[in-house]
N, C-alpha and C positions, 0 to 999 in steps of 0.2 A: 504494500500500500504506500502511495506517495503522500507527502504532506502538501495538500492542495492550497494554492493561493487563490483568493477571490478578488484579485485586483481588476482594474479597468480592462487590461488586455485580455485576461482570462474570461471576463464577462462577454466581451465582443466575440471571442472565439467560440464560446458556448452557444451563443445565439446563432452564429453561422453554422455550427455543427448540427444543431437541432433542425435547422431548415434544410440541411443537405441530404439527410437520409431518414428513413422511417424509424421511429423509436418503437420499442416494445411497450413502454409505459411513459406517458406524459402526466406529471402531477401538477395540478393547478392549486396554488396556495402555499406560501412560505412561512406558515406558522409551525408549531411543534408537530402537528399531525402530518402536514404536508412534507416537512423535512424528514420526519421519521419514516414516512412512506417511501420517499426517494431513497433513503439509506437501505430500507428493507428490500426494495426492488433491485437496487444496484448490487447488493451482496448476494442476491440469488442468481446473478449473472445476466440480468435483463438490461437491455439498452434503455437507459432512463434519462428523462429530462424533468427539470423542476423550474417553474416560473412563478414569480410573485409580482403583483402589480405595484407594490411600494417597496419598503425595506423588509428584510427578513425580520419576522416577529413584530412587525409594526402594528398589528392588531391586538387581539386578545393575549397572545403569547408573550407580550412584554409588559402586561399590565395586571398580572395576577398577584396573589398574596405571596408568591415566591416560595411556596411550600411544596414539598414532596411528601405526601401523607396518605394514610389509608382511609381517612375520612371517619374519624371517631364518631361523629354524630350520625353517620349512616347505620351504625350498629343499633341506635335507638329506633331507626326506621326498619330494622330487621333485614337490611340489605346485606346479608353476610357475604354473598358472592362478590359483590363490588368491593367490599372491604378486604376480603382475602386476596383478590386479584391485585388491588392497589398496594397492599403490604408486601406482596412478593416483588412487585416492580420497585418499590422503595428499597428493598434489600439489594436487588440487583444493581441499582444505580449507585448506592452507597459503597458496595463491596467490589463490584467488577466493572461496570460500564463507565462510570464517571466519578471516581472517588475524589478527583480534583475539583469538581464543580458542585457536588452534592454533599452536604455536611449535616451531622446530627444537631438538633436544637432542642433544648428543654422547654417545657411548658408547665406552668402552675395553674391548676384549676381550683379557685377558692370555693370552699364549701360554706353554705349559708344556713344549713339546717343540721342539727345533730343527729347522729345515729342512722336514720333511714337514708339520708342523702349520701353519707359515706359508704354505706352498704351498696346502694344502687349505683352510684358513679364508680365506686371502687370495683364492683363486679364487671362493669363495662370496660374499664381500663385493663383489668386483669385478662378479660377475654381478648382485648386488642393485642396485648403482649403475647398471649398464647397463640393467637392466629399468626402473628408475625413469626414466632419461632417455628411453628408447624409448617410454614411455607418453605423452610429450608434456607431462607435468606435473611433471618432475623438476628443473627449474631452480630455483635459489635455495638448495639444500642443498649444502654442500661434499661432495666425493667422499671416499672413505676414504683413509687413509694408513697406511703401515707405520712402526712406531716401534721403536727399539732399547730395551733394558731401561733404559738411562740416561735416554733421552728420556721413556719411559713413566713413570718415577718422578718426573720433573720435572712432568709433567702431573697425576699422581696420587700425591703423596708418601705417602699413607696406606697404600699397598700394601707388603706385606712383600717385601723384596728377593728372597728365595728362592722367592716364589710365582710368578715369571714369568721368562722368558728374553727376552721382547720383547712386543710388543702390536700390535693393530690398532685404529684409531679410525675410527668411521663415525658417520653421523647418521641419526636418525629424528625423530619429532615427539611432542609431548605436549599435553594439554589438561586442564582441570578437567571431568571427565566429567559431574557433576551440573549444573554451570553450563551446559555445552553443551546438555544436554537441555532445561533451562528456557528457554534461548534458542530452541531448535527449536520448542518449544510456542508461545512468543510469536510466532514468525515464522508458524507455521501459523495462529494466531488472527488475525494481521494480514492474511492472505490469505482470511479469512472462515470458518475452521473454528470450530465451537463446541466449547469445551474445558472440562472440569471434573475436578478432582482430588477425592479423598475421595468418589468416586462409584463404588460397587461393583456389578458385574454379578452379580445373584443368580439369574438364569435367562435363558433365551432364549425369544423369542416364536416360535411355529411355526404355520404353516398347512399341515397335512399333513406332508409330508416336508421342506418348505422352512423355513429360518430366515428370519424377517422382521423381526428386531429383538431387543431385549434389555430385561429389567426391571432398572432401575438404582436402587440404594438410595443416598440421600443420607446418607452416614455421619455427617456432622457435624450437620446440621439435622433429620434424620429424614425419613421419607416415601419413597415409591417412585414412579419415573417409568417409563412405558412408552415406550421410544424405538424407533420403527419405522425400518427401513433396508432398502434394496434389496439391500445386501451388508454383511455383518459381517466384519471382519478380526480374528482372534484373534492378538494379538501380545504374549502374556503371559509369554514367556521360560520360566523354570523352572516356572511355574504352567500351562504349556500343557496337560498331561494333566489337571490339575484343572479347567481351564476346559472342556475337551472333555467331561468327565464330566457337565457341566450339560445336555448334549443327549442323554445316554445313548447316545452313539455311540462305538464303539471307533475311536480315531484310526488314521490310516494309518502313523504313526510315533510313537515315544516319545522323550521328552526326559529325560535324566539330568542331575542336578546335580553339578557338581564344585566343591568348596570351595577357594577361594584366599584366603590371608590376607596382610596387608601390615603392616609395622612402619613407624612414622614416628619418626625420630631427628633431633635438632638438627644444623644444618649443621656446627657446629664439632667434632662427634664424628668426622667423616671428612674428612680434609684432601685435597681433590681439586677440580680444575676441570672434571671430566668425570664423567658417569655410568659405571657399570660393568655389564658383562654377563658372568656366570659360568656355566659348565656345572655341572649337578648330575647325580646318577646317573639321575634321572627326566626332567629337563627343563632349563630355564635359570633363572637367578636374576638379577634386575635390582637395581641400586642407582641410583635415579632422582633427579636434582636436582628439588627442589620448594620454590622460594622460599627461605626460611630453614631448610629441612629437607631430609632425604633420605627417600625411600620405598624400602623394601626388600621385595621379594616376587618370586615368590609360590609358594605351595604348590599342589598339584593332587591332591586326594583325593576319593574318593566321599563323597557326603553324602545321607542319606535321612531327616534329622530336620527340625526346623522350618525352613521355607523363608523366612519373613519375617525371622527374626533369627538367621542362622547365627552360630555362636560359634567364637571362636578359643580353642583349649586351650593349656595350658602346653607340651605337646609340640610344637604348631605353632610357637610362639614360639621354643622351643629349636632346632628344625630350621633356621629362618632364621638365627638367631644363629650356630649352629655353622658353617653354610656360608659366611656372609659373613666370619666371623672367620678362616676358613682362609686368607684372602688379606690380612688387615689386620695391619699392624705393631702397632697398639694395639687389642686386642679390645674389642668392645662388650659391655656387661653389661645385665642387666634394667633397671638404674637409668637407662640411657641412652634407654630406649624411652619416647617421649613419647605416642604414640598407636598404637592397633591397630585394624584394621578387617578384616572378613571378608565375602566376597561369594561368590555362586554363579554358575558359568558354565552356560548351557543348552547341553548337548551332545547331538547326535543319537545315540541309543543304537544301537550296532552290535554286532558279535560280540566285540569286545575287552572284557575285564573292566577293563582299566586306563583310567581316565578320561583320562589324558594322551595316549592313542592314539585316543580317539574323535574323530569328525569335527568340525572347526571350519567346515565348509561349512554353508550354509543350505539349507533346502528350503521349498517352498510347495505346499500341497495344498488341494483343494476337497472335503472329506470328505462334505458334504451340500450340496444347492442352497442358496445364500444365505450360506454360511459359508466363508471362506478362513482357512487357518492358515499362519502363517509362523514358523519356528523355526530355532535353530542360529545359525551365523554368528559374526562378531566385530564389535566396536564399530566398527572402521575402515571396514567395508563396509556400515554400516547403510543408506546411501542406495541401494545396489544391492538390498538386501533389500526396502526399501520400494517401490522401482520394481517388482520382481517381484511383490510382494503386490498392488499396485494393478493391474498388468497382468492378474493372475489374476481380481481382482474385476471388472474391466471386461468380461471374457468373460461375466459374468452380468448385465450391463446391456444393455438393448435399444437404447440410444442410442449414437451415435458419440461417442467420447471422444478428446480430444487426447492425444498421446504425452507421456511424462515430460519435464519441463523443469527439474528440480531441479539439474541440472549447471550451470545458469546463474542460479540463484536464491540470492544471498548471504543469509546469516542477518542478523537484526537486529543492528545495530551495526557491520557490516562496511563498509557504504558510508560513505566519509568518514573511516574510521579512520586511514589512513595520513597524511592531511592534518592531522588533529588530533595525531597522534603527532609530526609535524614541528613543530607549534606548541605542544608541551607546556610549553616554558619560558615562553611568553607566557601560557598558561592559568594556570600556577602564579603568575605575577606578578599576573594579574588577580584571582585568587581568594584569594590569600594562603596557599594550600596549598604545601607543599614539592613540588618537581618529582617526587620519588620517589612521593609520594601520587598525583599526577596520572598517572604511569606505571602505578601499581597499578590505578587506576580504568579507564584506557584498555585495559589487558590483561584486564579482567574484563567491561567493558561496551561497549568500542569507542566509537562515536559516540553511544551512549546515555548516555555520561558526562555530557553536558550536562544530562540530567534529574536526575542526582545532584547536580550543582553548583547547579541551581535550588533544590533542597531546602535546601542549605547556605546559599544566599543568603537564603531566607525565614527560616531558623532557624539562625544561626551555631553553635549548640550541637551541631548534627548534623555539623559539620565536625571535632568532637573524636573521638579514637580510642575504641573500646570498651574499658572498663576490663579490664585483664588479657588483652586480645587486641588489642594496638595495631596489628596489621597491617590492621585493618578500621576504617572510620569508622562512627559511629552512624547516619549517613544510609543506609548499606548495609542495616542491619537494618530500618529503616522502609521502604525501597524494596522489600525482599524481600516484605513483606506487602502493600504497595500495588500493586506492578507485576508481581511474579514468582510469585504464587500460593502463597506460604508461608501455611499455615493454623495451624501450631503451632510452639512454640518449637524443638522437635526439627528441624523443617524448616530453620530458619535456622542453628542451630548445627552441624548435620551436613551440610547440602547447599548452601544458598545461600552460606554461608561454610564454612570447614573448621576452625572453632574447636575442634570436638570431638576432632580428632586432632592439632591443632597447638599445644596448650597442655598442660602437665603436669597441670593440674587438670581437663582435658578439657571446659572450658567452664562448670564449676559456679560459678566466681567471678563471671562476667558474666551468668549466667542470669537473674537478677532484672532487671538493667538492660535486657537485650534483650527480655524479656517486657513490660516497661513501654513500650518503644518500639513493639512490635507492637500493644499494646493501643490505641494512638492510632488505628490503622487498623481494627482488628478489633473495637473497642468491647467489650473484655473488662472484666468486673467485677474487683474486687480478689480475689474468690474464684477466678475463672478464672485470674488471674495466678498466684496461689498454687498452684493445681492444676498449671499448666504447669511451674512451677519444680520442684515436688515430683516430678512424673512424670519430668522430665529427670534430676534427681539420682538417683532410683531406677534409671533406665536405666543411668547411668554406673556406679553401684555394682554392678549386676547384671553388666555387662560386665567390670568389674574382677574380680569373683568368678569368672566363667566362665574368665578367663585364668589363674586359679590352679589350675584343675582339670586332672587328668592326661590326660583323653581326651575324645572328642566327646560321649559320652553324658552325662557329668557336667557338661561345659561347657554343653551345650544346656539341661540342667535348671536350671543356675544362671542362665543368661541369661533364661530364661522366668520368673524370679522377679519381673521388672518387667513389669507388664501394659502394653498399649498405652494411649495417652492416651484419657481419657474424652471422649465427644462434648461439643461446646460447649453 
């Protein structure tokens, strides 16, 4: 397997290659399910293409709670199969597939009632741990423990004493969702998949009833390609119904969008050594450790407005603050909120009007010959969704195809990660970087860290932190454009890094510096650099304005005040 670059030259070559010969499988949609499907197909030996209308993970897959978890609350719904499947995947990701990207994270569940609640909740968490161990992939995570109120307050001093009588502590896992998808795409490309972002499907090719490919528009450079494929997989998440409409066929199921928003606050605003999980009247609320920050979320409300840029309203922010403040000794205020992001969950539409009760299960369908649709599901089980989608596509191929092997295919950066982690002090001494910097790189790039360090060796200035966002090195911005498929400033500040939600200025202070670094790779003119910075600043202001609005309609109108970036 080669270490694939996703630079501008490789993107152009991939688009040309997809148009030159018929593919076995063309995947539409570059979120976690689409990227996983491309990797599954490529590792079965199929000629595979993957196209995404915007940036990798620019929709739902960059705006989640960033958890890899079994779904503890689904036990209460008696959905044992979903929890068992997700716990197996959690173990695979932690132990084998992506140990550099997926990490254990502790959560504290405050108990508010004596005796019966400890028995009820404790039984559920015990079953959760037992199902994890029985999957064969549960080793490495500590089992849950029961805490008295005094012990719980030592672990999480931020909690108000009257908010709990005791607590349970258990473990799940977390990752940077957008970084995970970018790594998935690169891994698929390393196994031979042709991949291109900013490549929008504007129509499907048909011969009679059969779908035989797609018309793909190069959003940045212009021009349209005809990409022929024996099977097309629609993995477009909340856009599933819109994509289906391109073939003028009514889908066999519908996907509804549920909006979830998250707040990012500095670490020092909540004094705790563990994450928190709280019950709300509708669902659960997480307070999740995130480097030097906490992520607080999420909401679960129906959304039928703009899908590309879901907006968080003032009411959404107040909802989260009110619920988290109900257990905190020192309440959070609006001034504590460093970042806000909103995402849409693709839920299979059912009979219930409440999106929190719609199915998190996934489904795969073959609505017309040549076209497979996969939708629903949850981030943690993306690999299973991908396997099911490719299995369905294989039924439409005339040749014998190998079974899924992705359970044994580590992502780029996983091989050798643990050895490099053990040698991190030596790497720091060799490079002159602080060991904390080396750890940061290893937990974002794994064994690919050596590629970043080579850049710093060639240009020591790249070893300096980004101005105003010193968690990140300048080399990471350059690398995002040269190796990770970043095409615009927004891609770097929002997805390859998390500067847009981890700084109070939301990245505007370093926007010019980052654009100039990207320009070295993407050959931007001074005019294009200025346009990128101006677009990003307008986006930030539109988001701030939307978050001052009282409801979804006014927030959506305010967010749409910033147009998408103009083509290069």
